[in-house]
C-alpha positions in Angstrom: 0.2 3.3 28.6 2.8 3.6 25.9 2.3 6.1 23.1 0.9 4.6 19.9 3.8 3.9 17.6 5.0 1.5 14.8 7.9 -0.8 16.0 9.7 -0.8 12.7 13.0 -2.2 13.6 11.6 -4.8 16.1 9.1 -5.9 13.4 11.7 -6.4 10.7 14.0 -8.2 13.1 11.2 -10.5 14.2 10.0 -11.1 10.7 13.4 -12.3 9.4 14.0 -14.3 12.6 10.7 -16.0 12.4 11.1 -16.8 8.8 14.4 -18.6 9.5 12.3 -20.9 11.8 9.7 -21.7 9.1 11.7 -21.7 5.8 10.2 -25.1 4.7 6.7 -23.6 5.0 7.0 -20.0 3.9 9.6 -20.2 1.1 7.5 -22.6 -1.1 4.5 -20.3 -0.6 6.5 -17.3 -1.6 7.9 -19.1 -4.6 4.3 -19.8 -5.8 3.4 -16.2 -5.2 6.1 -15.1 -7.6 5.2 -17.8 -10.2 4.0 -15.2 -12.7 7.3 -13.4 -12.6 9.3 -16.6 -13.0 7.1 -17.5 -16.0 7.7 -14.1 -17.5 11.4 -14.6 -17.1 11.0 -17.9 -19.0 9.1 -16.1 -21.8 5.5 -17.2 -20.7 3.8 -14.0 -19.7 0.5 -14.3 -17.8 -2.5 -12.1 -18.8 -2.6 -9.1 -16.6 -6.0 -9.7 -15.0 -5.3 -13.4 -14.3 -1.9 -12.6 -12.9 -3.3 -9.9 -10.5 -6.2 -12.2 -9.4 -3.8 -15.0 -8.7 -1.4 -12.9 -6.7 -4.2 -11.3 -4.7 -5.6 -14.7 -3.8 -2.3 -16.3 -3.0 -1.2 -13.3 -0.9 -4.2 -14.0 1.3 -3.0 -17.7 1.6 0.4 -16.5 2.7 -1.1 -13.9 5.0 -3.2 -16.6 6.7 -0.1 -18.7 7.3 1.7 -15.7 8.7 -1.2 -14.9 11.0 -1.3 -18.5 12.3 2.4 -18.4 13.2 1.6 -15.5 15.6 -1.6 -17.1 16.9 -1.0 -20.8 17.0 -4.4 -21.6 18.6 -6.0 -20.3 15.3 -5.9 -23.5 13.2 -8.6 -22.5 10.6 -9.4 -19.4 8.6 -12.4 -17.5 10.1 -15.6 -18.4 8.3 -16.3 -16.2 5.3 -12.8 -14.6 5.4 -12.0 -15.4 1.7 -15.1 -13.6 0.5 -14.6 -10.7 2.9 -11.0 -10.3 1.8 -12.0 -10.2 -1.9 -14.8 -7.7 -1.2 -12.4 -5.5 0.8 -9.8 -5.6 -1.9 -12.4 -4.4 -4.4 -13.5 -1.6 -2.1 -9.8 -0.6 -1.3 -8.9 -0.6 -5.0 -12.0 1.5 -5.8 -11.0 4.0 -3.1 -7.4 4.1 -4.5 -8.8 4.7 -8.0 -10.9 7.6 -6.8 -7.8 9.0 -5.0 -5.8 8.6 -8.2 -8.5 10.4 -10.1 -8.4 13.3 -7.7 -4.6 13.3 -7.9 -4.8 13.3 -11.7 -7.2 16.3 -11.6 -4.8 18.2 -9.3 -1.9 17.3 -11.6 -3.9 18.6 -14.6 -4.5 21.9 -12.8 -0.8 22.1 -11.9 0.2 21.5 -15.5 -2.3 24.1 -16.7 -0.7 26.6 -14.3 2.8 25.7 -15.4 2.5 24.9 -19.1 -0.9 25.5 -20.7 0.6 25.1 -24.2 1.5 21.5 -23.3 -2.1 20.7 -22.3 -3.3 22.3 -25.5 -1.0 20.1 -27.6 -2.2 17.0 -25.6 -5.8 17.9 -26.3 -5.5 18.3 -30.0 -5.4 15.5 -32.5 -6.9 12.1 -32.7 -7.7 9.7 -29.9 -6.7 6.4 -31.4 -4.2 4.0 -29.8 -1.2 5.5 -31.8 -2.2 9.0 -30.8 -2.5 8.0 -27.2 1.0 6.5 -27.3 2.3 9.7 -28.9 0.7 11.7 -26.1 2.3 9.5 -23.5 5.7 10.0 -25.1 5.1 13.7 -25.2 4.3 13.8 -21.5 7.4 11.7 -20.7 9.6 14.0 -22.7 8.1 17.1 -21.1 8.5 15.5 -17.6 12.2 14.6 -18.2 12.9 18.2 -19.3 11.6 19.7 -16.1 13.7 20.5 -13.0 13.9 17.9 -10.3 11.6 19.8 -7.9 8.8 19.9 -10.5 9.2 16.2 -11.2 8.9 15.5 -7.5 5.9 17.7 -7.1 4.1 16.0 -10.1 4.9 12.5 -8.8 3.6 13.6 -5.4 0.3 14.9 -6.8 -0.2 11.7 -8.8 0.8 9.1 -6.2 0.5 10.5 -2.7 -3.3 10.1 -2.3 -3.5 6.5 -3.5 -0.6 5.6 -1.3 -2.2 7.3 1.7 -5.4 5.2 1.0 -3.2 2.1 1.0 -1.5 3.1 4.3 -4.8 3.8 6.0 -6.6 0.6 4.8 -3.8 -1.9 4.4 -4.5 -3.7 7.7 -8.0 -4.7 6.6 -6.8 -8.1 5.3 -5.0 -8.8 8.5 -8.2 -8.0 10.5 -10.2 -10.3 8.2 -7.7 -13.1 8.6 -7.5 -12.6 12.4 -11.2 -12.1 13.2 -13.3 -12.9 10.2 -15.0 -9.6 10.1 -17.0 -8.4 7.1 -15.2 -6.1 4.6 -16.7 -2.8 5.6 -16.2 -3.3 9.3 -12.6 -4.6 8.7 -11.8 -1.5 6.6 -13.1 0.8 9.3 -11.0 -0.9 11.9 -8.0 -0.8 9.7 -8.5 3.0 9.3 -8.6 3.3 13.1 -5.4 1.3 13.6 -3.4 3.4 11.1 -4.8 6.7 12.2 -2.2 8.8 14.0 0.8 6.8 12.9 0.7 7.4 9.1 4.2 8.8 8.8 5.7 5.9 10.7 3.7 3.4 8.6 5.0 5.2 5.4 8.5 4.7 6.6 7.9 1.1 7.6 6.3 0.2 4.2 9.1 2.1 2.3 11.6 -0.1 4.1 9.6 -3.2 3.2 9.3 -2.2 -0.5 13.1 -1.4 -0.6 13.9 -4.8 0.8 11.7 -6.6 -1.7 13.0 -4.5 -4.6 16.5 -5.6 -3.6 15.3 -9.2 -3.4 13.5 -8.9 -6.8 16.6 -7.6 -8.5 18.5 -10.7 -7.4 16.8 -12.7 -10.2 13.6 -12.7 -8.2 15.1 -15.4 -6.0 15.9 -13.0 -3.2 12.3 -11.8 -3.0 11.2 -15.4 -2.1 13.1 -14.7 1.1 12.4 -11.0 1.7 8.6 -11.1 0.8 7.4 -13.5 3.5 9.8 -11.8 6.0 8.1 -8.4 5.4 4.7 -10.0 5.6 5.6 -11.4 9.0 7.0 -8.0 10.0 3.7 -6.4 9.0 1.8 -9.0 11.1 4.0 -7.9 14.0 3.1 -4.3 13.5 -0.6 -5.2 13.2 -0.4 -7.1 16.5 1.3 -4.2 18.2 -1.2 -1.6 17.0 -4.1 -3.9 17.8 -2.8 -4.5 21.3 -2.5 -0.7 21.8 -6.1 -0.3 20.6 -7.3 -2.9 23.1 -5.6 -1.1 26.0 -6.5 2.4 24.8 
């Protein structure tokens, strides 16, 4: 049996190739997904909560279409999959928030070791909105004045744990769309799929993010093409890891 791995190049190649065969279906869905960004460009900003709820829901619609392209016999979403996906998203975001809190505590300890005077200045004074903005500016100025290695270490402390949670649990939505499992069971299976290949998944997701950033910079229009392609590529990776699990 082959060693468990993430087929990054094969997945991206397949994703863009498959997209070219289904442009009429996937590009309109992707355009709707980016509707909040297009509205913002036109000067009509959506409320944050409404925007995120819309994008989360519509991502699942796009994901279902991508899953069906790789499993044509599956013509309908599994029963209860929408509720399971929403529940899983809440659980995943809660886990990421806890991971972010732990990272923030570690960052606070790091800052206390490096510059206790800065923390003392941050603690003093009022706690109204203007004071909080002043504190944020103080932190930004202090961060910009630090050497590059310290900036990197602080970003790592703040972001590594939430990103690791994302890497370990990201496949839960694909499992829900594929099998219709309840959220807790799908999250456990997602953890099992990602375990042992986290570094490869980090690299794969970094490439996907880079491609979408490039697309987004092209007046968002490019992201309408790159986003569904990377979703398809992630489906390919999910299928590969799931097949490895079945034969393990």
